[in-house]
C-alpha positions as CSV (number, residue, x, y, z in Angstrom):
1,X,-16.2,-54.6,-56.1
2,X,-18.0,-52.1,-58.5
3,X,-17.1,-51.7,-62.1
4,X,-15.2,-48.7,-61.7
5,X,-12.7,-50.0,-59.2
6,X,-12.2,-53.0,-61.3
7,X,-11.5,-51.1,-64.4
8,X,-9.1,-48.9,-62.4
9,X,-7.3,-52.2,-61.4
10,X,-6.9,-53.5,-64.9
11,X,-5.4,-49.9,-65.7
12,X,-2.8,-50.4,-63.0
13,X,-2.1,-53.7,-63.8
14,X,-1.3,-52.8,-67.6
15,X,0.6,-49.9,-66.2
16,X,2.8,-51.9,-64.2
17,X,3.1,-54.8,-66.8
18,X,4.2,-52.0,-69.4
19,X,6.7,-50.6,-66.9
20,X,8.4,-54.3,-65.7
21,X,8.5,-55.0,-69.8
22,X,10.4,-51.8,-70.6
23,X,12.7,-52.5,-67.6
24,X,14.4,-55.4,-69.5
25,X,13.4,-55.1,-73.2
26,X,15.3,-52.7,-74.9
27,X,15.4,-51.9,-78.8
28,X,17.9,-50.1,-80.4
29,X,18.2,-48.2,-83.7
30,X,20.5,-49.1,-86.4
31,X,22.9,-46.4,-85.4
32,X,23.0,-47.5,-82.0
33,X,24.8,-49.8,-79.7
34,X,24.4,-50.9,-75.8
35,X,27.6,-51.7,-73.9
36,X,26.1,-53.9,-71.2
37,X,27.6,-54.8,-67.6
38,X,26.6,-57.3,-65.1
39,X,27.3,-56.9,-61.6
40,X,29.5,-54.2,-63.0
41,X,31.8,-56.4,-65.3
42,X,31.6,-56.1,-68.9
43,X,29.3,-58.7,-70.4
44,X,29.6,-57.4,-74.2
45,X,27.7,-55.0,-76.9
46,X,24.4,-55.2,-77.8
47,X,22.1,-54.0,-80.5
48,X,20.6,-52.8,-83.0
49,X,17.3,-54.4,-82.4
50,X,15.8,-55.9,-79.8
51,X,17.1,-57.6,-76.6
52,X,16.5,-58.0,-73.1
53,X,18.6,-57.0,-69.9
54,X,17.7,-58.6,-66.4
55,X,16.2,-55.9,-63.9
56,X,18.5,-55.0,-61.3
57,X,21.5,-57.1,-62.3
58,X,22.3,-55.7,-66.2
59,X,23.1,-52.1,-66.8
60,X,23.5,-50.7,-70.1
61,X,25.3,-47.5,-71.5
62,X,23.7,-46.5,-75.0
63,X,26.4,-45.4,-77.5
64,X,25.6,-43.6,-80.9
65,X,27.9,-44.5,-83.7
66,X,27.0,-41.7,-86.2
67,X,29.6,-39.2,-87.1
68,X,29.8,-36.1,-84.2
69,X,30.6,-32.5,-85.0
70,X,32.2,-30.5,-82.5
71,X,33.4,-27.0,-82.3
72,X,36.8,-26.5,-80.7
73,X,36.2,-23.1,-78.7
74,X,38.6,-20.0,-80.1
75,X,42.3,-20.5,-79.0
76,X,44.8,-18.0,-78.7
77,X,48.0,-19.3,-80.5
78,X,51.4,-17.9,-81.1
79,X,53.0,-18.7,-84.3
80,X,56.7,-19.8,-84.8
81,X,57.4,-16.0,-86.1
82,X,55.8,-14.5,-82.6
83,X,52.3,-13.2,-84.0
84,X,49.1,-13.9,-82.0
85,X,46.5,-15.4,-83.6
86,X,42.8,-16.1,-82.6
87,X,42.0,-19.6,-84.5
88,X,39.1,-21.8,-84.2
89,X,38.1,-25.5,-85.7
90,X,35.8,-28.1,-85.9
91,X,36.2,-31.6,-85.4
92,X,34.4,-34.6,-87.0
93,X,34.5,-38.0,-85.3
94,X,32.7,-41.1,-84.6
95,X,32.8,-44.2,-82.4
96,X,34.3,-47.4,-83.8
97,X,34.2,-49.6,-80.9
98,X,31.5,-48.9,-78.6
99,X,33.4,-51.1,-75.7
100,X,36.5,-49.1,-75.9
101,X,34.7,-45.8,-75.7
102,X,32.8,-46.6,-72.3
103,X,35.7,-48.8,-70.4
104,X,38.9,-47.1,-71.6
105,X,37.8,-43.2,-70.8
106,X,35.1,-41.4,-68.5
107,X,33.8,-39.1,-71.0
108,X,34.8,-39.9,-74.8
109,X,33.6,-36.6,-76.4
110,X,35.0,-34.3,-73.6
111,X,38.2,-36.0,-74.0
112,X,38.5,-35.8,-77.8
113,X,37.6,-32.3,-77.6
114,X,40.2,-31.7,-75.2
115,X,42.8,-33.9,-77.2
116,X,41.9,-31.6,-80.1
117,X,42.0,-28.1,-78.5
118,X,45.9,-28.9,-77.3
119,X,46.8,-30.3,-80.5
120,X,45.7,-27.5,-82.4
121,X,47.5,-25.3,-80.3
122,X,50.6,-27.2,-80.5
123,X,50.7,-27.6,-84.1
124,X,49.8,-24.1,-85.0
125,X,52.2,-22.7,-82.8
126,X,55.4,-24.5,-84.6
127,X,54.0,-23.0,-88.0
128,X,54.6,-19.4,-89.3
129,X,51.9,-17.1,-90.1
130,X,51.9,-17.4,-93.9
131,X,52.1,-21.3,-93.5
132,X,48.6,-20.6,-91.2
133,X,47.3,-18.6,-94.3
134,X,48.5,-20.4,-97.3
135,X,49.0,-24.2,-96.3
136,X,45.9,-24.6,-94.1
137,X,45.0,-28.2,-95.6
138,X,48.4,-29.4,-94.7
139,X,48.2,-28.3,-91.1
140,X,44.8,-29.4,-90.9
141,X,46.0,-33.1,-92.0
142,X,48.6,-32.8,-89.6
143,X,46.4,-32.1,-86.6
144,X,44.0,-35.1,-87.8
145,X,46.8,-37.4,-87.9
146,X,47.7,-36.6,-84.5
147,X,44.7,-36.4,-82.7
148,X,43.3,-39.8,-84.4
149,X,46.6,-41.6,-83.2
150,X,45.9,-40.2,-79.5
151,X,42.1,-41.4,-79.7
152,X,42.6,-44.6,-81.5
153,X,42.9,-46.4,-78.0
154,X,39.5,-44.9,-76.9
155,X,37.8,-46.8,-79.9
156,X,37.4,-43.2,-81.7
157,X,38.0,-42.1,-85.4
158,X,38.7,-38.9,-86.4
159,X,37.9,-38.4,-89.8
160,X,38.7,-34.4,-89.8
161,X,40.0,-31.3,-88.0
162,X,39.2,-28.0,-90.2
163,X,40.6,-24.8,-89.0
164,X,37.6,-22.4,-89.9
165,X,39.1,-18.8,-89.5
166,X,42.3,-17.3,-88.0
167,X,42.0,-13.8,-86.7
168,X,44.8,-11.4,-87.1
169,X,45.4,-8.3,-84.6
170,X,44.3,-5.0,-86.1
171,X,47.8,-3.7,-86.3
172,X,49.1,-7.0,-88.2
173,X,46.1,-6.4,-90.8
174,X,47.4,-2.9,-91.4
175,X,51.0,-4.1,-91.7
176,X,49.8,-6.7,-94.2
177,X,47.9,-4.2,-96.2
178,X,50.6,-1.9,-96.6
179,X,52.7,-4.7,-97.4
180,X,50.1,-5.8,-100.0
181,X,50.3,-2.3,-101.7
182,X,53.9,-2.0,-101.9
183,X,54.0,-5.4,-103.3
184,X,51.5,-4.2,-106.1
185,X,53.3,-0.6,-106.6
186,X,56.6,-2.8,-107.4
187,X,55.0,-5.2,-109.7
188,X,53.1,-2.1,-111.4
189,X,56.8,0.0,-111.9
190,X,58.2,-3.5,-113.1
191,X,55.6,-4.0,-115.7
192,X,55.9,-0.5,-116.8
193,X,59.5,-0.7,-117.2
194,X,59.4,-3.8,-119.3
195,X,56.7,-1.9,-121.5
196,X,59.0,1.1,-122.1
197,X,62.1,-1.4,-122.8
198,X,59.8,-3.1,-125.4
199,X,59.0,-0.2,-126.9
200,X,62.1,1.6,-127.3
201,X,63.4,-1.7,-129.0
202,X,60.3,-1.3,-131.1
203,X,61.2,1.9,-132.0
204,X,64.7,1.4,-132.6
205,X,63.8,-1.0,-134.9
206,X,61.4,1.4,-136.8
207,X,64.0,4.3,-137.0
208,X,66.6,1.8,-138.4
209,X,63.9,0.4,-141.1
210,X,63.0,4.2,-141.9
211,X,66.6,5.2,-142.3
212,X,66.7,2.8,-145.1
213,X,63.9,4.5,-146.9
214,X,63.8,8.2,-146.4
215,X,60.3,8.2,-148.0
216,X,59.0,6.1,-145.2
217,X,59.7,9.1,-143.0
218,X,57.9,11.7,-145.0
219,X,54.8,9.3,-145.5
220,X,54.9,9.0,-141.4
221,X,55.0,12.8,-141.3
222,X,52.1,13.2,-143.4
223,X,50.2,10.3,-141.7
224,X,51.0,12.6,-137.9
225,X,49.3,15.8,-139.7
226,X,46.6,13.6,-140.7
227,X,46.0,12.5,-137.3
228,X,46.5,15.7,-135.6
229,X,44.1,17.7,-137.8
230,X,41.5,15.4,-136.9
231,X,41.3,16.9,-133.6
232,X,39.5,19.9,-134.8
233,X,42.3,22.6,-133.9
234,X,41.9,26.2,-135.5
235,X,45.5,26.5,-135.6
236,X,47.9,24.0,-136.5
237,X,51.6,24.8,-136.3
238,X,54.0,22.1,-137.7
239,X,57.8,22.0,-139.0
240,X,58.3,21.5,-142.8
241,X,61.6,19.4,-143.8
242,X,63.9,21.1,-145.7
243,X,63.8,18.3,-148.3
244,X,60.3,19.4,-149.6
245,X,62.1,22.6,-150.9
246,X,65.5,21.5,-151.9
247,X,64.0,21.6,-155.6
248,X,62.7,25.1,-155.4
249,X,65.8,26.0,-154.0
250,X,68.0,24.7,-156.7
251,X,66.0,26.1,-159.3
252,X,66.4,29.6,-157.5
253,X,70.4,29.1,-157.7
254,X,70.4,28.4,-161.4
């Protein structure tokens, strides 16, 4: 046997040995677990680290224990007050019991996503539009609780369900904009009326105070003239109280 043929044979043996060893020696990361079946029967859970499987007899299903983030496809929901809304959400869950996740349900990720979709439609369909827009955190907790209870027999823990967006029809957006504008106008009129009422009260108090001291009315009149003259008007016409001429009138009568 020539050296080249011998070398090729050695390489072939090494490759076959590696394939043989890899068929029964498995290594799992810290966040992975293996559910092992022997002759179709559940043997148990393996990992993390290195363990051995019997080739042709044992079969394993690899499970990731990290938190999974899945988007819930956009759904058309009719709220309790008959408003069509298009909503989408995101769900966070992880496998707590790998054996249940493999044995109790065919595809735990698909099943969890489906139960989240149906629960989302059911819960939001029982809420009003105002609740959907202002009490979203409460609805998220309600959806999370229902989905978590439904997936618990599968060994799945749902940590959160978040409604990301709620898209309203254009007609509803315009109606809400008109409503908000009317509300702002109503508040502005109320504030203006309250301001007028307070101003009238202050003027009434000022008039009562001036009626007790006539000289204060004259001083206020002169102050007003000073403020008007500061505007640089070329012609200024103002009434003069008759009280200023009363001393002169008395002298004329004498």
